[in-house]
VMD Tcl script that draws the C-alpha trace (Angstrom):
set ca {
  {54.95 105.92 134.63}
  {58.24 106.57 132.90}
  {58.80 108.86 129.93}
  {59.03 105.99 127.41}
  {55.63 104.69 128.45}
  {54.15 108.19 128.25}
  {55.53 108.65 124.74}
  {54.20 105.25 123.69}
  {50.72 105.89 125.07}
  {50.56 109.57 124.14}
  {47.48 109.27 121.93}
  {45.59 107.78 124.89}
  {46.92 110.35 127.36}
  {46.51 113.36 125.10}
  {42.89 113.87 126.15}
  {43.88 114.16 129.80}
  {46.58 116.68 128.93}
  {44.14 118.69 126.82}
  {41.67 118.79 129.71}
  {44.39 120.12 132.02}
  {45.89 122.68 129.64}
  {42.98 123.63 127.41}
  {44.67 126.76 126.07}
  {47.12 124.64 124.08}
  {45.98 123.69 120.59}
  {45.50 120.21 119.15}
  {48.49 120.88 116.91}
  {50.72 121.43 119.94}
  {49.56 118.18 121.51}
  {50.16 116.33 118.25}
  {53.75 117.61 118.12}
  {54.37 117.04 121.86}
  {53.84 113.27 121.45}
  {54.94 112.68 125.04}
  {58.03 114.94 124.97}
  {57.92 116.53 128.43}
  {60.54 119.19 127.65}
  {58.65 120.36 124.57}
  {55.40 120.40 126.55}
  {57.01 122.45 129.32}
  {58.30 124.92 126.72}
  {54.85 125.29 125.20}
  {53.34 125.83 128.66}
  {55.91 128.56 129.29}
  {55.08 130.17 125.97}
  {51.29 129.99 126.26}
  {50.79 130.70 129.96}
  {53.81 132.95 130.53}
  {55.15 130.73 133.30}
  {58.75 130.50 134.46}
  {60.58 127.38 133.29}
  {60.56 125.87 136.80}
  {56.78 126.21 137.08}
  {56.17 124.70 133.65}
  {58.44 121.75 134.43}
  {56.73 121.28 137.81}
  {53.31 121.24 136.11}
  {54.50 118.53 133.70}
  {56.01 116.46 136.53}
  {52.78 116.70 138.53}
  {50.80 115.65 135.47}
  {53.08 112.66 134.98}
  {52.50 111.65 138.62}
  {48.72 111.66 138.09}
  {49.14 109.11 135.32}
  {50.12 106.51 137.90}
  {46.77 106.85 139.65}
}
mol new
graphics top color blue
foreach p $ca { graphics top sphere $p radius 0.5 }
foreach p [lrange $ca 0 end-1] q [lrange $ca 1 end] { graphics top cylinder $p $q radius 0.2 }
display resetview
């Protein structure tokens, strides 16, 4: 699933993202709106991860959307 599709279907996918990263608030998910770079930044901020780990988490999440 490409980034444009994710952005377009974000309201449907938001629940899956919230289940995976429950420490992020609803407000964060509303602002993310499918923006993977913003999501990775918020994961870094909230979980204290390195940028590479946060980006990897987002990429892996995007891969699960194809299943």
